[in-house]
mmCIF file of the N, C-alpha and C atoms, coordinates in Angstrom:
data_MODEL
# 
_entry.id   MODEL 
# 
loop_
_atom_site.group_PDB 
_atom_site.id 
_atom_site.type_symbol 
_atom_site.label_atom_id 
_atom_site.label_alt_id 
_atom_site.label_comp_id 
_atom_site.label_asym_id 
_atom_site.label_entity_id 
_atom_site.label_seq_id 
_atom_site.pdbx_PDB_ins_code 
_atom_site.Cartn_x 
_atom_site.Cartn_y 
_atom_site.Cartn_z 
_atom_site.occupancy 
_atom_site.B_iso_or_equiv 
_atom_site.pdbx_formal_charge 
_atom_site.auth_seq_id 
_atom_site.auth_comp_id 
_atom_site.auth_asym_id 
_atom_site.auth_atom_id 
_atom_site.pdbx_PDB_model_num 
ATOM 1   N N  . MET A 1 1  ? 135.903 -9.575  250.748 1.00 0.00 ? 1  MET A N  1 
ATOM 2   C CA . MET A 1 1  ? 135.916 -8.229  250.356 1.00 0.00 ? 1  MET A CA 1 
ATOM 3   C C  . MET A 1 1  ? 137.467 -7.855  249.992 1.00 0.00 ? 1  MET A C  1 
ATOM 4   N N  . PRO A 1 2  ? 137.213 -7.018  248.566 1.00 0.00 ? 2  PRO A N  1 
ATOM 5   C CA . PRO A 1 2  ? 138.386 -6.756  247.908 1.00 0.00 ? 2  PRO A CA 1 
ATOM 6   C C  . PRO A 1 2  ? 139.301 -5.779  248.721 1.00 0.00 ? 2  PRO A C  1 
ATOM 7   N N  . TYR A 1 3  ? 140.811 -5.942  248.022 1.00 0.00 ? 3  TYR A N  1 
ATOM 8   C CA . TYR A 1 3  ? 141.641 -5.287  248.855 1.00 0.00 ? 3  TYR A CA 1 
ATOM 9   C C  . TYR A 1 3  ? 142.222 -3.894  247.848 1.00 0.00 ? 3  TYR A C  1 
ATOM 10  N N  . ASP A 1 4  ? 142.210 -3.040  248.111 1.00 0.00 ? 4  ASP A N  1 
ATOM 11  C CA . ASP A 1 4  ? 142.777 -1.811  247.222 1.00 0.00 ? 4  ASP A CA 1 
ATOM 12  C C  . ASP A 1 4  ? 144.287 -1.780  247.568 1.00 0.00 ? 4  ASP A C  1 
ATOM 13  N N  . LEU A 1 5  ? 145.235 -1.695  246.695 1.00 0.00 ? 5  LEU A N  1 
ATOM 14  C CA . LEU A 1 5  ? 146.637 -1.255  247.073 1.00 0.00 ? 5  LEU A CA 1 
ATOM 15  C C  . LEU A 1 5  ? 146.663 0.067   246.976 1.00 0.00 ? 5  LEU A C  1 
ATOM 16  N N  . PRO A 1 6  ? 147.321 0.776   247.897 1.00 0.00 ? 6  PRO A N  1 
ATOM 17  C CA . PRO A 1 6  ? 147.227 2.122   248.105 1.00 0.00 ? 6  PRO A CA 1 
ATOM 18  C C  . PRO A 1 6  ? 148.365 2.382   247.084 1.00 0.00 ? 6  PRO A C  1 
ATOM 19  N N  . LEU A 1 7  ? 148.208 3.673   246.263 1.00 0.00 ? 7  LEU A N  1 
ATOM 20  C CA . LEU A 1 7  ? 148.784 3.991   245.352 1.00 0.00 ? 7  LEU A CA 1 
ATOM 21  C C  . LEU A 1 7  ? 149.570 5.578   245.431 1.00 0.00 ? 7  LEU A C  1 
ATOM 22  N N  . PRO A 1 8  ? 150.625 5.795   244.949 1.00 0.00 ? 8  PRO A N  1 
ATOM 23  C CA . PRO A 1 8  ? 151.275 7.001   245.085 1.00 0.00 ? 8  PRO A CA 1 
ATOM 24  C C  . PRO A 1 8  ? 150.381 8.429   244.535 1.00 0.00 ? 8  PRO A C  1 
ATOM 25  N N  . LYS A 1 9  ? 150.311 9.519   244.740 1.00 0.00 ? 9  LYS A N  1 
ATOM 26  C CA . LYS A 1 9  ? 149.281 10.522  244.276 1.00 0.00 ? 9  LYS A CA 1 
ATOM 27  C C  . LYS A 1 9  ? 149.546 10.734  242.852 1.00 0.00 ? 9  LYS A C  1 
ATOM 28  N N  . LYS A 1 10 ? 150.684 10.614  242.181 1.00 0.00 ? 10 LYS A N  1 
ATOM 29  C CA . LYS A 1 10 ? 150.596 10.597  240.669 1.00 0.00 ? 10 LYS A CA 1 
ATOM 30  C C  . LYS A 1 10 ? 149.776 9.503   239.892 1.00 0.00 ? 10 LYS A C  1 
ATOM 31  N N  . PHE A 1 11 ? 149.704 8.501   240.458 1.00 0.00 ? 11 PHE A N  1 
ATOM 32  C CA . PHE A 1 11 ? 148.689 7.327   239.934 1.00 0.00 ? 11 PHE A CA 1 
ATOM 33  C C  . PHE A 1 11 ? 147.327 7.344   240.347 1.00 0.00 ? 11 PHE A C  1 
ATOM 34  N N  . LYS A 1 12 ? 146.845 7.931   241.477 1.00 0.00 ? 12 LYS A N  1 
ATOM 35  C CA . LYS A 1 12 ? 145.560 7.648   241.808 1.00 0.00 ? 12 LYS A CA 1 
ATOM 36  C C  . LYS A 1 12 ? 144.437 8.125   240.905 1.00 0.00 ? 12 LYS A C  1 
ATOM 37  N N  . LYS A 1 13 ? 144.695 9.223   240.088 1.00 0.00 ? 13 LYS A N  1 
ATOM 38  C CA . LYS A 1 13 ? 143.563 9.768   239.405 1.00 0.00 ? 13 LYS A CA 1 
ATOM 39  C C  . LYS A 1 13 ? 143.288 8.591   238.243 1.00 0.00 ? 13 LYS A C  1 
ATOM 40  N N  . LEU A 1 14 ? 144.054 7.880   237.553 1.00 0.00 ? 14 LEU A N  1 
ATOM 41  C CA . LEU A 1 14 ? 143.815 7.141   236.704 1.00 0.00 ? 14 LEU A CA 1 
ATOM 42  C C  . LEU A 1 14 ? 143.948 5.723   237.140 1.00 0.00 ? 14 LEU A C  1 
ATOM 43  N N  . TRP A 1 15 ? 144.927 5.429   237.840 1.00 0.00 ? 15 TRP A N  1 
ATOM 44  C CA . TRP A 1 15 ? 144.683 3.896   238.325 1.00 0.00 ? 15 TRP A CA 1 
ATOM 45  C C  . TRP A 1 15 ? 144.489 3.177   239.458 1.00 0.00 ? 15 TRP A C  1 
ATOM 46  N N  . LYS A 1 16 ? 143.776 1.969   239.498 1.00 0.00 ? 16 LYS A N  1 
ATOM 47  C CA . LYS A 1 16 ? 143.500 1.031   240.710 1.00 0.00 ? 16 LYS A CA 1 
ATOM 48  C C  . LYS A 1 16 ? 144.037 -0.223  240.592 1.00 0.00 ? 16 LYS A C  1 
ATOM 49  N N  . ILE A 1 17 ? 144.500 -0.617  241.726 1.00 0.00 ? 17 ILE A N  1 
ATOM 50  C CA . ILE A 1 17 ? 144.866 -1.849  241.758 1.00 0.00 ? 17 ILE A CA 1 
ATOM 51  C C  . ILE A 1 17 ? 144.323 -2.673  242.927 1.00 0.00 ? 17 ILE A C  1 
ATOM 52  N N  . LYS A 1 18 ? 143.534 -3.756  242.540 1.00 0.00 ? 18 LYS A N  1 
ATOM 53  C CA . LYS A 1 18 ? 142.804 -4.435  243.697 1.00 0.00 ? 18 LYS A CA 1 
ATOM 54  C C  . LYS A 1 18 ? 143.045 -6.082  243.337 1.00 0.00 ? 18 LYS A C  1 
ATOM 55  N N  . ILE A 1 19 ? 143.040 -6.695  244.719 1.00 0.00 ? 19 ILE A N  1 
ATOM 56  C CA . ILE A 1 19 ? 142.792 -8.327  244.581 1.00 0.00 ? 19 ILE A CA 1 
ATOM 57  C C  . ILE A 1 19 ? 141.125 -8.349  245.098 1.00 0.00 ? 19 ILE A C  1 
ATOM 58  N N  . GLN A 1 20 ? 140.464 -8.994  244.107 1.00 0.00 ? 20 GLN A N  1 
ATOM 59  C CA . GLN A 1 20 ? 139.057 -9.255  243.865 1.00 0.00 ? 20 GLN A CA 1 
ATOM 60  C C  . GLN A 1 20 ? 138.777 -10.573 245.150 1.00 0.00 ? 20 GLN A C  1 
ATOM 61  N N  . ASP A 1 21 ? 137.530 -10.694 245.612 1.00 0.00 ? 21 ASP A N  1 
ATOM 62  C CA . ASP A 1 21 ? 137.432 -11.760 246.704 1.00 0.00 ? 21 ASP A CA 1 
ATOM 63  C C  . ASP A 1 21 ? 136.615 -12.858 245.601 1.00 0.00 ? 21 ASP A C  1 
ATOM 64  N N  . LYS A 1 22 ? 136.365 -12.565 244.394 1.00 0.00 ? 22 LYS A N  1 
ATOM 65  C CA . LYS A 1 22 ? 135.365 -13.466 243.698 1.00 0.00 ? 22 LYS A CA 1 
ATOM 66  C C  . LYS A 1 22 ? 136.054 -14.104 242.707 1.00 0.00 ? 22 LYS A C  1 
ATOM 67  N N  . GLU A 1 23 ? 137.238 -14.647 242.780 1.00 0.00 ? 23 GLU A N  1 
ATOM 68  C CA . GLU A 1 23 ? 137.783 -15.363 241.937 1.00 0.00 ? 23 GLU A CA 1 
ATOM 69  C C  . GLU A 1 23 ? 137.232 -16.724 241.487 1.00 0.00 ? 23 GLU A C  1 
ATOM 70  N N  . LEU A 1 24 ? 137.184 -17.112 240.226 1.00 0.00 ? 24 LEU A N  1 
ATOM 71  C CA . LEU A 1 24 ? 136.821 -18.498 240.047 1.00 0.00 ? 24 LEU A CA 1 
ATOM 72  C C  . LEU A 1 24 ? 137.801 -19.560 240.607 1.00 0.00 ? 24 LEU A C  1 
ATOM 73  N N  . LEU A 1 25 ? 137.294 -20.841 241.088 1.00 0.00 ? 25 LEU A N  1 
ATOM 74  C CA . LEU A 1 25 ? 138.063 -21.839 241.492 1.00 0.00 ? 25 LEU A CA 1 
ATOM 75  C C  . LEU A 1 25 ? 139.364 -22.108 240.722 1.00 0.00 ? 25 LEU A C  1 
ATOM 76  N N  . TYR A 1 26 ? 139.284 -21.871 239.392 1.00 0.00 ? 26 TYR A N  1 
ATOM 77  C CA . TYR A 1 26 ? 140.323 -22.392 238.483 1.00 0.00 ? 26 TYR A CA 1 
ATOM 78  C C  . TYR A 1 26 ? 141.338 -21.341 238.306 1.00 0.00 ? 26 TYR A C  1 
ATOM 79  N N  . GLU A 1 27 ? 140.912 -19.974 238.769 1.00 0.00 ? 27 GLU A N  1 
ATOM 80  C CA . GLU A 1 27 ? 142.155 -18.828 238.404 1.00 0.00 ? 27 GLU A CA 1 
ATOM 81  C C  . GLU A 1 27 ? 142.989 -19.041 239.231 1.00 0.00 ? 27 GLU A C  1 
ATOM 82  N N  . GLU A 1 28 ? 144.217 -18.510 238.950 1.00 0.00 ? 28 GLU A N  1 
ATOM 83  C CA . GLU A 1 28 ? 145.343 -18.094 239.813 1.00 0.00 ? 28 GLU A CA 1 
ATOM 84  C C  . GLU A 1 28 ? 145.196 -16.900 240.471 1.00 0.00 ? 28 GLU A C  1 
ATOM 85  N N  . PRO A 1 29 ? 145.571 -16.974 241.719 1.00 0.00 ? 29 PRO A N  1 
ATOM 86  C CA . PRO A 1 29 ? 145.486 -15.500 242.482 1.00 0.00 ? 29 PRO A CA 1 
ATOM 87  C C  . PRO A 1 29 ? 145.978 -14.372 241.788 1.00 0.00 ? 29 PRO A C  1 
ATOM 88  N N  . HIS A 1 30 ? 145.332 -13.326 241.554 1.00 0.00 ? 30 HIS A N  1 
ATOM 89  C CA . HIS A 1 30 ? 145.793 -12.201 240.829 1.00 0.00 ? 30 HIS A CA 1 
ATOM 90  C C  . HIS A 1 30 ? 145.452 -10.832 241.354 1.00 0.00 ? 30 HIS A C  1 
ATOM 91  N N  . VAL A 1 31 ? 145.984 -9.854  241.206 1.00 0.00 ? 31 VAL A N  1 
ATOM 92  C CA . VAL A 1 31 ? 145.573 -8.594  241.191 1.00 0.00 ? 31 VAL A CA 1 
ATOM 93  C C  . VAL A 1 31 ? 145.013 -7.928  239.903 1.00 0.00 ? 31 VAL A C  1 
ATOM 94  N N  . THR A 1 32 ? 144.006 -7.088  240.149 1.00 0.00 ? 32 THR A N  1 
ATOM 95  C CA . THR A 1 32 ? 143.384 -6.476  238.768 1.00 0.00 ? 32 THR A CA 1 
ATOM 96  C C  . THR A 1 32 ? 144.063 -5.037  238.851 1.00 0.00 ? 32 THR A C  1 
ATOM 97  N N  . ILE A 1 33 ? 144.631 -4.828  237.629 1.00 0.00 ? 33 ILE A N  1 
ATOM 98  C CA . ILE A 1 33 ? 144.929 -3.252  237.551 1.00 0.00 ? 33 ILE A CA 1 
ATOM 99  C C  . ILE A 1 33 ? 143.989 -2.659  236.699 1.00 0.00 ? 33 ILE A C  1 
ATOM 100 N N  . TRP A 1 34 ? 143.768 -1.325  237.077 1.00 0.00 ? 34 TRP A N  1 
ATOM 101 C CA . TRP A 1 34 ? 142.461 -0.645  236.137 1.00 0.00 ? 34 TRP A CA 1 
ATOM 102 C C  . TRP A 1 34 ? 143.090 0.537   235.902 1.00 0.00 ? 34 TRP A C  1 
ATOM 103 N N  . ARG A 1 35 ? 142.947 0.886   234.360 1.00 0.00 ? 35 ARG A N  1 
ATOM 104 C CA . ARG A 1 35 ? 143.100 2.494   233.876 1.00 0.00 ? 35 ARG A CA 1 
ATOM 105 C C  . ARG A 1 35 ? 141.739 2.832   233.342 1.00 0.00 ? 35 ARG A C  1 
ATOM 106 N N  . LYS A 1 36 ? 141.043 3.459   233.930 1.00 0.00 ? 36 LYS A N  1 
ATOM 107 C CA . LYS A 1 36 ? 139.659 3.864   233.355 1.00 0.00 ? 36 LYS A CA 1 
ATOM 108 C C  . LYS A 1 36 ? 138.759 2.861   233.267 1.00 0.00 ? 36 LYS A C  1 
ATOM 109 N N  . GLU A 1 37 ? 138.479 2.181   232.262 1.00 0.00 ? 37 GLU A N  1 
ATOM 110 C CA . GLU A 1 37 ? 137.688 0.981   231.642 1.00 0.00 ? 37 GLU A CA 1 
ATOM 111 C C  . GLU A 1 37 ? 138.602 -0.412  231.220 1.00 0.00 ? 37 GLU A C  1 
ATOM 112 N N  . ILE A 1 38 ? 139.864 -0.083  231.238 1.00 0.00 ? 38 ILE A N  1 
ATOM 113 C CA . ILE A 1 38 ? 140.611 -1.138  230.866 1.00 0.00 ? 38 ILE A CA 1 
ATOM 114 C C  . ILE A 1 38 ? 141.326 -1.853  231.939 1.00 0.00 ? 38 ILE A C  1 
ATOM 115 N N  . ARG A 1 39 ? 141.299 -3.403  231.790 1.00 0.00 ? 39 ARG A N  1 
ATOM 116 C CA . ARG A 1 39 ? 141.865 -4.008  232.797 1.00 0.00 ? 39 ARG A CA 1 
ATOM 117 C C  . ARG A 1 39 ? 142.727 -5.148  232.375 1.00 0.00 ? 39 ARG A C  1 
ATOM 118 N N  . TRP A 1 40 ? 143.801 -5.087  233.429 1.00 0.00 ? 40 TRP A N  1 
ATOM 119 C CA . TRP A 1 40 ? 144.854 -6.136  233.498 1.00 0.00 ? 40 TRP A CA 1 
ATOM 120 C C  . TRP A 1 40 ? 144.753 -6.974  234.325 1.00 0.00 ? 40 TRP A C  1 
ATOM 121 N N  . ARG A 1 41 ? 145.032 -8.389  234.254 1.00 0.00 ? 41 ARG A N  1 
ATOM 122 C CA . ARG A 1 41 ? 145.353 -9.297  235.323 1.00 0.00 ? 41 ARG A CA 1 
ATOM 123 C C  . ARG A 1 41 ? 146.639 -9.618  235.556 1.00 0.00 ? 41 ARG A C  1 
ATOM 124 N N  . PHE A 1 42 ? 147.258 -9.474  236.635 1.00 0.00 ? 42 PHE A N  1 
ATOM 125 C CA . PHE A 1 42 ? 148.733 -9.827  236.938 1.00 0.00 ? 42 PHE A CA 1 
ATOM 126 C C  . PHE A 1 42 ? 148.661 -10.958 237.971 1.00 0.00 ? 42 PHE A C  1 
ATOM 127 N N  . GLY A 1 43 ? 149.105 -12.203 237.526 1.00 0.00 ? 43 GLY A N  1 
ATOM 128 C CA . GLY A 1 43 ? 149.324 -13.505 238.280 1.00 0.00 ? 43 GLY A CA 1 
ATOM 129 C C  . GLY A 1 43 ? 150.264 -13.174 239.566 1.00 0.00 ? 43 GLY A C  1 
ATOM 130 N N  . LEU A 1 44 ? 150.000 -13.639 240.865 1.00 0.00 ? 44 LEU A N  1 
ATOM 131 C CA . LEU A 1 44 ? 150.501 -13.386 241.895 1.00 0.00 ? 44 LEU A CA 1 
ATOM 132 C C  . LEU A 1 44 ? 151.670 -14.734 242.008 1.00 0.00 ? 44 LEU A C  1 
ATOM 133 N N  . ARG A 1 45 ? 151.393 -15.818 241.224 1.00 0.00 ? 45 ARG A N  1 
ATOM 134 C CA . ARG A 1 45 ? 152.083 -16.883 241.444 1.00 0.00 ? 45 ARG A CA 1 
ATOM 135 C C  . ARG A 1 45 ? 153.240 -16.975 240.592 1.00 0.00 ? 45 ARG A C  1 
ATOM 136 N N  . ARG A 1 46 ? 153.000 -16.757 239.204 1.00 0.00 ? 46 ARG A N  1 
ATOM 137 C CA . ARG A 1 46 ? 153.471 -16.650 238.193 1.00 0.00 ? 46 ARG A CA 1 
ATOM 138 C C  . ARG A 1 46 ? 154.386 -15.408 237.946 1.00 0.00 ? 46 ARG A C  1 
ATOM 139 N N  . ARG A 1 47 ? 154.125 -14.322 238.631 1.00 0.00 ? 47 ARG A N  1 
ATOM 140 C CA . ARG A 1 47 ? 154.366 -12.982 238.571 1.00 0.00 ? 47 ARG A CA 1 
ATOM 141 C C  . ARG A 1 47 ? 154.694 -12.375 237.222 1.00 0.00 ? 47 ARG A C  1 
ATOM 142 N N  . GLY A 1 48 ? 153.412 -12.570 236.436 1.00 0.00 ? 48 GLY A N  1 
ATOM 143 C CA . GLY A 1 48 ? 153.288 -11.960 235.215 1.00 0.00 ? 48 GLY A CA 1 
ATOM 144 C C  . GLY A 1 48 ? 151.965 -11.836 234.874 1.00 0.00 ? 48 GLY A C  1 
ATOM 145 N N  . PHE A 1 49 ? 151.621 -11.280 233.595 1.00 0.00 ? 49 PHE A N  1 
ATOM 146 C CA . PHE A 1 49 ? 150.190 -10.819 233.171 1.00 0.00 ? 49 PHE A CA 1 
ATOM 147 C C  . PHE A 1 49 ? 149.719 -12.099 232.921 1.00 0.00 ? 49 PHE A C  1 
ATOM 148 N N  . LEU A 1 50 ? 148.420 -12.346 232.989 1.00 0.00 ? 50 LEU A N  1 
ATOM 149 C CA . LEU A 1 50 ? 147.665 -13.452 232.710 1.00 0.00 ? 50 LEU A CA 1 
ATOM 150 C C  . LEU A 1 50 ? 147.028 -13.595 231.280 1.00 0.00 ? 50 LEU A C  1 
ATOM 151 N N  . ASP A 1 51 ? 146.832 -12.271 230.520 1.00 0.00 ? 51 ASP A N  1 
ATOM 152 C CA . ASP A 1 51 ? 146.290 -12.075 229.522 1.00 0.00 ? 51 ASP A CA 1 
ATOM 153 C C  . ASP A 1 51 ? 147.115 -11.299 228.340 1.00 0.00 ? 51 ASP A C  1 
ATOM 154 N N  . PRO A 1 52 ? 147.171 -11.729 227.230 1.00 0.00 ? 52 PRO A N  1 
ATOM 155 C CA . PRO A 1 52 ? 148.123 -10.938 226.257 1.00 0.00 ? 52 PRO A CA 1 
ATOM 156 C C  . PRO A 1 52 ? 147.411 -9.562  225.887 1.00 0.00 ? 52 PRO A C  1 
ATOM 157 N N  . GLN A 1 53 ? 146.158 -9.421  226.005 1.00 0.00 ? 53 GLN A N  1 
ATOM 158 C CA . GLN A 1 53 ? 145.404 -8.104  225.548 1.00 0.00 ? 53 GLN A CA 1 
ATOM 159 C C  . GLN A 1 53 ? 144.593 -7.929  226.729 1.00 0.00 ? 53 GLN A C  1 
ATOM 160 N N  . PRO A 1 54 ? 144.554 -6.554  227.091 1.00 0.00 ? 54 PRO A N  1 
ATOM 161 C CA . PRO A 1 54 ? 145.302 -5.497  226.512 1.00 0.00 ? 54 PRO A CA 1 
ATOM 162 C C  . PRO A 1 54 ? 146.782 -5.545  226.969 1.00 0.00 ? 54 PRO A C  1 
ATOM 163 N N  . ASP A 1 55 ? 147.578 -4.676  225.942 1.00 0.00 ? 55 ASP A N  1 
ATOM 164 C CA . ASP A 1 55 ? 149.025 -5.039  225.976 1.00 0.00 ? 55 ASP A CA 1 
ATOM 165 C C  . ASP A 1 55 ? 149.572 -4.571  227.357 1.00 0.00 ? 55 ASP A C  1 
ATOM 166 N N  . PRO A 1 56 ? 150.244 -5.631  227.970 1.00 0.00 ? 56 PRO A N  1 
ATOM 167 C CA . PRO A 1 56 ? 151.019 -5.433  229.432 1.00 0.00 ? 56 PRO A CA 1 
ATOM 168 C C  . PRO A 1 56 ? 151.836 -4.468  229.404 1.00 0.00 ? 56 PRO A C  1 
ATOM 169 N N  . GLY A 1 57 ? 152.524 -3.874  228.230 1.00 0.00 ? 57 GLY A N  1 
ATOM 170 C CA . GLY A 1 57 ? 153.344 -2.888  228.160 1.00 0.00 ? 57 GLY A CA 1 
ATOM 171 C C  . GLY A 1 57 ? 152.816 -1.426  228.380 1.00 0.00 ? 57 GLY A C  1 
ATOM 172 N N  . ASP A 1 58 ? 151.550 -1.353  228.426 1.00 0.00 ? 58 ASP A N  1 
ATOM 173 C CA . ASP A 1 58 ? 150.798 -0.144  228.520 1.00 0.00 ? 58 ASP A CA 1 
ATOM 174 C C  . ASP A 1 58 ? 150.856 0.068   230.304 1.00 0.00 ? 58 ASP A C  1 
ATOM 175 N N  . VAL A 1 59 ? 151.034 -0.780  231.013 1.00 0.00 ? 59 VAL A N  1 
ATOM 176 C CA . VAL A 1 59 ? 151.290 -0.659  232.467 1.00 0.00 ? 59 VAL A CA 1 
ATOM 177 C C  . VAL A 1 59 ? 152.538 0.071   232.692 1.00 0.00 ? 59 VAL A C  1 
ATOM 178 N N  . PRO A 1 60 ? 152.585 0.993   233.539 1.00 0.00 ? 60 PRO A N  1 
ATOM 179 C CA . PRO A 1 60 ? 153.962 1.609   233.739 1.00 0.00 ? 60 PRO A CA 1 
ATOM 180 C C  . PRO A 1 60 ? 154.616 0.699   234.537 1.00 0.00 ? 60 PRO A C  1 
ATOM 181 N N  . ALA A 1 61 ? 156.026 0.673   234.525 1.00 0.00 ? 61 ALA A N  1 
ATOM 182 C CA . ALA A 1 61 ? 157.038 -0.098  235.235 1.00 0.00 ? 61 ALA A CA 1 
ATOM 183 C C  . ALA A 1 61 ? 156.628 0.097   236.702 1.00 0.00 ? 61 ALA A C  1 
ATOM 184 N N  . ALA A 1 62 ? 156.715 1.473   236.990 1.00 0.00 ? 62 ALA A N  1 
ATOM 185 C CA . ALA A 1 62 ? 156.419 1.902   238.495 1.00 0.00 ? 62 ALA A CA 1 
ATOM 186 C C  . ALA A 1 62 ? 155.270 1.147   239.231 1.00 0.00 ? 62 ALA A C  1 
ATOM 187 N N  . ILE A 1 63 ? 154.281 0.933   238.460 1.00 0.00 ? 63 ILE A N  1 
ATOM 188 C CA . ILE A 1 63 ? 153.114 0.166   239.070 1.00 0.00 ? 63 ILE A CA 1 
ATOM 189 C C  . ILE A 1 63 ? 153.418 -1.265  239.201 1.00 0.00 ? 63 ILE A C  1 
ATOM 190 N N  . ARG A 1 64 ? 153.938 -1.958  238.288 1.00 0.00 ? 64 ARG A N  1 
ATOM 191 C CA . ARG A 1 64 ? 154.446 -3.162  238.399 1.00 0.00 ? 64 ARG A CA 1 
ATOM 192 C C  . ARG A 1 64 ? 155.355 -3.391  239.525 1.00 0.00 ? 64 ARG A C  1 
ATOM 193 N N  . ALA A 1 65 ? 156.328 -2.481  239.753 1.00 0.00 ? 65 ALA A N  1 
ATOM 194 C CA . ALA A 1 65 ? 157.298 -2.513  240.778 1.00 0.00 ? 65 ALA A CA 1 
ATOM 195 C C  . ALA A 1 65 ? 156.660 -2.515  242.190 1.00 0.00 ? 65 ALA A C  1 
ATOM 196 N N  . LEU A 1 66 ? 155.632 -1.593  242.161 1.00 0.00 ? 66 LEU A N  1 
ATOM 197 C CA . LEU A 1 66 ? 154.691 -1.594  243.531 1.00 0.00 ? 66 LEU A CA 1 
ATOM 198 C C  . LEU A 1 66 ? 153.852 -2.739  243.654 1.00 0.00 ? 66 LEU A C  1 
ATOM 199 N N  . ILE A 1 67 ? 153.500 -3.517  242.818 1.00 0.00 ? 67 ILE A N  1 
ATOM 200 C CA . ILE A 1 67 ? 152.936 -4.759  243.019 1.00 0.00 ? 67 ILE A CA 1 
ATOM 201 C C  . ILE A 1 67 ? 154.049 -5.550  243.378 1.00 0.00 ? 67 ILE A C  1 
ATOM 202 N N  . ASP A 1 68 ? 155.074 -5.806  242.907 1.00 0.00 ? 68 ASP A N  1 
ATOM 203 C CA . ASP A 1 68 ? 156.275 -6.732  243.150 1.00 0.00 ? 68 ASP A CA 1 
ATOM 204 C C  . ASP A 1 68 ? 156.498 -6.509  244.674 1.00 0.00 ? 68 ASP A C  1 
ATOM 205 N N  . ALA A 1 69 ? 156.711 -5.167  245.251 1.00 0.00 ? 69 ALA A N  1 
ATOM 206 C CA . ALA A 1 69 ? 157.003 -4.846  246.477 1.00 0.00 ? 69 ALA A CA 1 
ATOM 207 C C  . ALA A 1 69 ? 155.930 -5.246  247.569 1.00 0.00 ? 69 ALA A C  1 
ATOM 208 N N  . SER A 1 70 ? 154.805 -5.317  247.150 1.00 0.00 ? 70 SER A N  1 
ATOM 209 C CA . SER A 1 70 ? 153.509 -5.394  248.178 1.00 0.00 ? 70 SER A CA 1 
ATOM 210 C C  . SER A 1 70 ? 153.348 -6.729  248.021 1.00 0.00 ? 70 SER A C  1 
ATOM 211 N N  . TYR A 1 71 ? 153.599 -7.537  247.163 1.00 0.00 ? 71 TYR A N  1 
ATOM 212 C CA . TYR A 1 71 ? 152.961 -8.769  247.125 1.00 0.00 ? 71 TYR A CA 1 
ATOM 213 C C  . TYR A 1 71 ? 154.233 -10.157 247.106 1.00 0.00 ? 71 TYR A C  1 
ATOM 214 N N  . THR A 1 72 ? 155.224 -9.927  247.774 1.00 0.00 ? 72 THR A N  1 
ATOM 215 C CA . THR A 1 72 ? 156.438 -11.045 247.800 1.00 0.00 ? 72 THR A CA 1 
ATOM 216 C C  . THR A 1 72 ? 156.315 -11.518 248.948 1.00 0.00 ? 72 THR A C  1 
# 
């Protein structure tokens, strides 16, 4: 069952952060960050984005700090 990370009110309208339960065996454990239909995968082991596109710079620093605080 996927887990949703609770977000502050200012992010709830546009953003979602989830750990999916259907990762492929070769995939690093990660959280998926959504803004509307755009998705970023953030690796929990390497503590960085897994894909170069979409641009990881588009994810606010406050959301990345929330992930770091929740999954360390």
